[in-house]
FILUMKE-994618 format. One line per 5 residues: number of its first residue (from 1); their letters; for each residue x, y negated, z negated of C-alpha. Coordinates in steps of 0.02 Angstrom, whole numbers, always signed. Layout:
<drenkes>
NUM	A	X Y Z ~ ...
</drenkes>
This chain:
<drenkes>
1	XXXXX	+97 +464 -1648 ~ -22 +358 -1702 ~ -68 +206 -1622 ~ -96 +49 -1724 ~ -176 -129 -1690
6	XXXXX	-179 -289 -1787 ~ -263 -428 -1770 ~ -220 -585 -1855 ~ -305 -767 -1862 ~ -396 -889 -1969
11	XXXXX	-551 -784 -1933 ~ -461 -618 -1959 ~ -431 -528 -2118 ~ -249 -502 -2085 ~ -222 -405 -2233
16	XXXXX	-326 -251 -2160 ~ -250 -124 -2034 ~ -346 +22 -1980 ~ -250 +167 -1906 ~ -306 +338 -1862
21	XXXXX	-201 +500 -1869 ~ -157 +594 -1712 ~ -267 +741 -1770 ~ -417 +627 -1726 ~ -339 +564 -1552
26	XXXXX	-205 +452 -1629 ~ -303 +302 -1601 ~ -339 +149 -1705 ~ -494 +55 -1702 ~ -498 -128 -1751
31	XXXXX	-674 -226 -1698 ~ -674 -432 -1705 ~ -840 -524 -1692 ~ -847 -700 -1655 ~ -958 -788 -1785
36	XXXXX	-1000 -951 -1680 ~ -1055 -911 -1520 ~ -1087 -1090 -1457 ~ -948 -1208 -1489 ~ -980 -1387 -1454
41	XXXXX	-860 -1476 -1339 ~ -799 -1585 -1478 ~ -775 -1428 -1597 ~ -677 -1345 -1454 ~ -570 -1499 -1459
46	XXXXX	-542 -1493 -1644 ~ -480 -1324 -1639 ~ -347 -1334 -1500 ~ -296 -1526 -1528 ~ -169 -1448 -1667
51	XXXXX	-129 -1282 -1702 ~ -119 -1205 -1877 ~ +48 -1110 -1852 ~ +198 -1116 -1753 ~ +314 -990 -1691
56	XXXXX	+212 -829 -1771 ~ +302 -674 -1788 ~ +239 -506 -1846 ~ +370 -404 -1935 ~ +368 -220 -1971
61	XXXXX	+483 -101 -2070 ~ +633 -47 -1977 ~ +605 +103 -1862 ~ +428 +116 -1909 ~ +354 +69 -1736
66	XXXXX	+394 +74 -1547 ~ +309 +24 -1394 ~ +256 -137 -1469 ~ +162 -271 -1381 ~ +229 -460 -1398
71	XXXXX	+246 -506 -1588 ~ +304 -669 -1571 ~ +186 -809 -1526 ~ +229 -1002 -1503 ~ +73 -1059 -1578
76	XXXXX	-92 -1013 -1677 ~ -235 -1128 -1652 ~ -406 -1139 -1769 ~ -528 -1018 -1694 ~ -405 -912 -1597
81	XXXXX	-325 -723 -1647 ~ -173 -632 -1614 ~ -173 -453 -1578 ~ -27 -339 -1570 ~ -30 -138 -1528
86	XXXXX	+105 -15 -1534 ~ +136 +156 -1591 ~ +197 +227 -1759 ~ +341 +338 -1764 ~ +303 +411 -1918
91	XXXXX	+129 +507 -1921 ~ +141 +534 -2104 ~ +150 +373 -2156 ~ +11 +337 -2289 ~ +30 +157 -2297
96	XXXXX	+97 +27 -2171 ~ +182 -140 -2226 ~ +143 -299 -2092 ~ +233 -460 -2136 ~ +174 -617 -2043
101	XXXXX	+306 -769 -2034 ~ +255 -939 -1962 ~ +289 -1118 -1980 ~ +130 -1224 -2051 ~ +109 -1401 -2047
106	XXXXX	+200 -1453 -2194 ~ +286 -1282 -2262 ~ +332 -1116 -2205 ~ +183 -978 -2193 ~ +235 -798 -2257
111	XXXXX	+107 -664 -2319 ~ +116 -490 -2314 ~ -14 -352 -2283 ~ -30 -154 -2339 ~ -129 -41 -2209
116	XXXXX	-189 +134 -2241 ~ -244 +259 -2119 ~ -430 +270 -2081 ~ -514 +414 -1992 ~ -652 +324 -1899
121	XXXXX	-737 +496 -1865 ~ -776 +515 -2035 ~ -826 +326 -2078 ~ -922 +303 -1918 ~ -971 +482 -1857
126	XXXXX	-1111 +439 -1726 ~ -1005 +287 -1659 ~ -883 +380 -1562 ~ -964 +290 -1397 ~ -916 +120 -1463
131	XXXXX	-718 +181 -1508 ~ -669 +306 -1386 ~ -491 +276 -1341 ~ -497 +75 -1385 ~ -353 +51 -1462
136	XXXXX	-243 +154 -1337 ~ -321 +56 -1175 ~ -298 -106 -1294 ~ -120 -79 -1302 ~ -104 -42 -1113
141	XXXXX	-187 -182 -1063 ~ -101 -293 -1166 ~ +67 -216 -1118 ~ +11 -226 -917 ~ -24 -410 -951
146	XXXXX	+147 -442 -1022 ~ +229 -335 -888 ~ +143 -438 -751 ~ +196 -601 -820 ~ +393 -543 -827
151	XXXXX	+362 -479 -651 ~ +352 -670 -604 ~ +464 -740 -714 ~ +607 -629 -731 ~ +761 -583 -629
156	XXXXX	+751 -498 -467 ~ +784 -321 -546 ~ +673 -358 -699 ~ +540 -417 -582 ~ +548 -243 -485
161	XXXXX	+554 -144 -639 ~ +419 -237 -724 ~ +304 -214 -584 ~ +331 -40 -556 ~ +292 -13 -744
166	XXXXX	+148 -111 -734 ~ +71 -25 -583 ~ +121 +142 -659 ~ +9 +97 -828 ~ -131 +3 -719
171	XXXXX	-158 +182 -618 ~ -144 +287 -762 ~ -262 +187 -867 ~ -390 +137 -723 ~ -368 -53 -746
176	XXXXX	-395 -157 -570 ~ -244 -270 -594 ~ -159 -372 -448 ~ -61 -221 -398 ~ -210 -100 -395
181	XXXXX	-378 -102 -311 ~ -547 -4 -342 ~ -626 +132 -231 ~ -812 +111 -237 ~ -945 +208 -146
186	XXXXX	-1127 +233 -136 ~ -1223 +390 -200 ~ -1296 +472 -66 ~ -1464 +478 -160 ~ -1484 +299 -193
191	XXXXX	-1546 +241 -18 ~ -1659 +101 -111 ~ -1579 -78 -54 ~ -1553 -133 -233 ~ -1466 +32 -292
196	XXXXX	-1319 -21 -377 ~ -1144 +25 -311 ~ -1024 +147 -420 ~ -840 +162 -446 ~ -798 +339 -396
201	XXXXX	-633 +446 -354 ~ -631 +507 -177 ~ -624 +684 -129 ~ -496 +756 -42 ~ -624 +783 +116
206	XXXXX	-652 +587 +85 ~ -471 +549 +89 ~ -419 +640 +235 ~ -580 +556 +318 ~ -527 +381 +271
211	XXXXX	-354 +404 +319 ~ -398 +474 +492 ~ -527 +322 +514 ~ -417 +187 +456 ~ -348 +60 +596
216	XXXXX	-141 +81 +597 ~ -59 -42 +502 ~ -201 -38 +365 ~ -153 +34 +200 ~ -269 +149 +95
221	XXXXX	-325 +82 -85 ~ -174 +195 -165 ~ -55 +117 -30 ~ -120 -64 -64 ~ -95 -49 -237
226	XXXXX	+93 -18 -206 ~ +124 -181 -115 ~ +294 -257 -168 ~ +296 -415 -309 ~ +263 -589 -234
231	XXXXX	+428 -669 -213 ~ +534 -504 -223 ~ +557 -402 -47 ~ +703 -307 -17 ~ +783 -313 +168
236	XXXXX	+796 -147 +185 ~ +750 +25 +131 ~ +907 +129 +31 ~ +918 +313 +39 ~ +1049 +389 -70
241	XXXXX	+1121 +545 -158 ~ +1210 +528 -321 ~ +1251 +609 -479 ~ +1220 +814 -499 ~ +1147 +770 -360
246	XXXXX	+992 +670 -371 ~ +922 +602 -198 ~ +814 +455 -205 ~ +722 +371 -60 ~ +688 +190 -97
251	XXXXX	+537 +117 -16 ~ +519 -59 -56 ~ +374 -104 +55 ~ +272 +5 -74 ~ +379 -51 -230
256	XXXXX	+401 +137 -257 ~ +534 +266 -230 ~ +518 +465 -227 ~ +656 +567 -296 ~ +722 +757 -294
261	XXXXX	+857 +853 -331 ~ +947 +985 -223 ~ +1043 +1131 -323 ~ +1158 +1267 -237 ~ +1317 +1359 -285
266	XXXXX	+1477 +1250 -290 ~ +1567 +1241 -110 ~ +1414 +1229 -4 ~ +1394 +1098 +125 ~ +1230 +1008 +150
271	XXXXX	+1186 +898 +321 ~ +1142 +724 +249 ~ +1112 +639 +402 ~ +1092 +713 +595 ~ +1051 +601 +749
276	XXXXX	+1106 +712 +907 ~ +1036 +578 +1020 ~ +1158 +420 +947 ~ +1291 +567 +899 ~ +1297 +526 +701
281	XXXXX	+1320 +656 +584 ~ +1356 +668 +384 ~ +1389 +827 +282 ~ +1424 +835 +113 ~ +1499 +972 +11
286	XXXXX	+1461 +992 -186 ~ +1579 +1048 -314 ~ +1531 +1106 -496 ~ +1599 +1062 -664 ~ +1770 +1137 -717
291	XXXXX	+1698 +1281 -825 ~ +1519 +1334 -890 ~ +1456 +1214 -1025 ~ +1383 +1289 -1185 ~ +1217 +1261 -1113
296	XXXXX	+1255 +1391 -969 ~ +1197 +1257 -832 ~ +1342 +1220 -712 ~ +1313 +1049 -637 ~ +1360 +1019 -469
301	XXXXX	+1408 +849 -375 ~ +1456 +787 -207 ~ +1644 +779 -203 ~ +1680 +748 -14 ~ +1587 +683 +153
306	XXXXX	+1617 +700 +336 ~ +1549 +570 +454 ~ +1558 +593 +637 ~ +1515 +471 +769 ~ +1520 +576 +922
311	XXXXX	+1489 +437 +1048 ~ +1623 +312 +972 ~ +1752 +448 +947 ~ +1754 +413 +762 ~ +1790 +546 +614
316	XXXXX	+1804 +494 +428 ~ +1838 +607 +279 ~ +1795 +534 +129 ~ +1843 +638 -39 ~ +1880 +595 -225
321	XXXXX	+2063 +584 -181 ~ +2070 +482 -21 ~ +2007 +419 +142 ~ +2049 +483 +317 ~ +1992 +386 +453
326	XXXXX	+2025 +466 +645 ~ +1993 +370 +798 ~ +2066 +388 +974 ~ +2177 +519 +914 ~ +2260 +409 +772
331	XXXXX	+2244 +450 +587 ~ +2245 +318 +454 ~ +2224 +365 +273 ~ +2194 +249 +129 ~ +2188 +285 -62
336	XXXXX	+2067 +242 -200 ~ +2200 +153 -284 ~ +2200 +10 -160 ~ +2091 -113 -100 ~ +2097 -124 +82
341	XXXXX	+2014 -143 +242 ~ +2032 -62 +408 ~ +1938 -145 +559 ~ +1933 -67 +729 ~ +1829 -74 +898
346	XXXXX	+1702 +47 +826 ~ +1727 +65 +649 ~ +1757 -48 +496 ~ +1806 +12 +332 ~ +1829 -65 +167
351	XXXXX	+1904 +3 +3 ~ +1858 -79 -148 ~ +1994 -5 -269 ~ +1930 +142 -366 ~ +1749 +95 -338
356	XXXXX	+1667 +96 -165 ~ +1711 +127 +18 ~ +1602 +30 +153 ~ +1587 +106 +320 ~ +1506 -1 +452
361	XXXXX	+1485 +108 +639 ~ +1471 -17 +765 ~ +1295 -27 +835 ~ +1237 +102 +712 ~ +1235 +107 +527
366	XXXXX	+1307 +52 +377 ~ +1355 +180 +232 ~ +1425 +152 +46 ~ +1521 +290 -46 ~ +1545 +264 -229
371	XXXXX	+1698 +340 -333 ~ +1646 +400 -493 ~ +1789 +413 -594 ~ +1774 +539 -747 ~ +1895 +555 -898
376	XXXXX	+2046 +666 -829 ~ +2034 +789 -993 ~ +1857 +799 -992 ~ +1810 +986 -1032 ~ +1687 +997 -900
381	XXXXX	+1644 +856 -773 ~ +1753 +807 -619 ~ +1764 +651 -537 ~ +1629 +648 -382 ~ +1541 +542 -254
386	XXXXX	+1384 +436 -216 ~ +1312 +424 -45 ~ +1204 +268 +7 ~ +1134 +216 +169 ~ +1101 +49 +191
391	XXXXX	+1037 +4 +366 ~ +950 +134 +473 ~ +858 +31 +603 ~ +970 +78 +743 ~ +959 +259 +738
396	XXXXX	+848 +346 +841 ~ +675 +407 +798 ~ +731 +590 +798 ~ +879 +565 +652 ~ +857 +714 +531
401	XXXXX	+937 +780 +387 ~ +908 +783 +193 ~ +916 +584 +186 ~ +907 +554 +376 ~ +729 +626 +393
406	XXXXX	+656 +483 +289 ~ +741 +339 +375 ~ +587 +305 +463 ~ +470 +305 +324 ~ +364 +444 +245
411	XXXXX	+182 +446 +223 ~ +121 +488 +57 ~ -28 +459 -74 ~ -17 +468 -270 ~ -186 +507 -368
416	XXXXX	-249 +569 -519 ~ -100 +513 -639 ~ -124 +600 -807 ~ -11 +619 -964 ~ +137 +745 -939
421	XXXXX	+258 +830 -1062 ~ +324 +664 -1111 ~ +206 +514 -1136 ~ +343 +401 -1018 ~ +336 +509 -880
426	XXXXX	+144 +551 -831 ~ +108 +680 -699 ~ +16 +654 -544 ~ -49 +731 -378 ~ +50 +667 -221
431	XXXXX	-23 +713 -46 ~ +103 +715 +93 ~ +142 +808 +251 ~ -27 +905 +230 ~ +17 +975 +58
436	XXXXX	-30 +932 -119 ~ +114 +919 -234 ~ +126 +894 -424 ~ +238 +762 -468 ~ +307 +668 -607
441	XXXXX	+354 +483 -647 ~ +530 +475 -701 ~ +691 +380 -671 ~ +844 +399 -571 ~ +1002 +294 -567
446	XXXXX	+1068 +170 -434 ~ +1248 +146 -464 ~ +1280 +6 -317 ~ +1282 -129 -451 ~ +1347 -48 -600
451	XXXXX	+1448 +92 -567 ~ +1461 +134 -742 ~ +1292 +157 -809 ~ +1187 +108 -650 ~ +1009 +36 -633
456	XXXXX	+860 +140 -675 ~ +732 +162 -525 ~ +573 +217 -555 ~ +519 +351 -440 ~ +385 +500 -405
461	XXXXX	+505 +678 -444 ~ +458 +820 -341 ~ +509 +972 -410 ~ +580 +1139 -352 ~ +721 +1051 -253
466	XXXXX	+603 +932 -167 ~ +484 +1070 -104 ~ +344 +999 -1 ~ +432 +850 +30 ~ +575 +893 +130
471	XXXXX	+546 +978 +297 ~ +570 +1152 +274 ~ +695 +1247 +121 ~ +858 +1162 +42 ~ +949 +1313 +129
476	XXXXX	+895 +1258 +304 ~ +1018 +1107 +289 ~ +1171 +1218 +252 ~ +1314 +1203 +383 ~ +1459 +1299 +393
481	XXXXX	+1601 +1146 +395 ~ +1604 +974 +344 ~ +1615 +895 +533 ~ +1478 +1016 +598 ~ +1366 +941 +715
486	X	+1240 +1073 +784
</drenkes>
């Protein structure tokens, strides 16, 4: 794909657009020079006192561009300019039509410009130091600025997503923003008092040394760069497994999430939570597709969970068909087809018809289980369940399990963000638990607010069944029964 950059203004030739093909790094270059470097105050007032155009729109052919920065501008003043950057969807596009529409003082303004592909390496073979990856970085810069603005003014979900994306791009393109910070070291050979400081990347040895020396509670630069957006603070982290099956560790204090998949044969029972000190255990069993899909890959999902609180004498079995609650030798069965609640001395249960189950264990923890209904005649997929932990602070420090091991946080650092197989999913290096992992930025879905489509949660995906992130191997979490507590 080729990138493009368009500049428009009364001092800019908006009929001329430079685009460079992917064979020449897929970058477009435009350089604008101000003709008057010393404006008087009166001149400045003359320029901004009244706009030349209002409600300016830059329009492109349908499906010709994507990843476009803002193309609508409320006004254009004398002496100012408008810049839009994005990506061409057709690398073989020999010309490119741009239409500028706006409202002038007396009449509507409409002009069209035809652009052609230009190879800057041929036109300016000795000026690569000027152009470099200018247009791509300009596009990234404009996009980050717009995301930061959205992170301040949008709805809560929009703020979180915009902040996460702005952080991701800031790190990928090495921009210092309110979400990031710069590591600066002094060269060992520059002992002179006036020797300049230079920006440099920490070596692994330096990083570990900094980690050892930093005071408790102080964040490393990589951690500090992922602080949550101002004005949006989630009350508690959320730990969940949903889908086929995707584990997500949401970390709101870092404005980040980690995710991984766990795959095994249908019928396998995994331990999700194990807290021997408080007596809380949660196990889940996976089920496979009805038959092998055409792609040959059988998806697996959790279809039933066993929840035990030994101290309180409570046992729950939750399946895609019904919910059984056993306490003090008495069993109560609830159906997903009803909205019902059950309040006891040690456990509260609330069923929302065909949607969710909320389990609150007295003085312990709160779980939410979501029911995903699949079309009964679907040739492959089955109904399945999602498991969400909402409140974990009362569990003991020794809690473990595929989810439980993360209840008290996880220390990690992400560095060396680089292009991945997909432009939207960069790779990076993660340091955690004394290991170095290759991770990929992606998305998984949280279905709490939208049971049908879910909400995309940006996360760092750990490959190979969470290898290096989870303690041990996935097989270490396999148990023999739904209510196993050993």
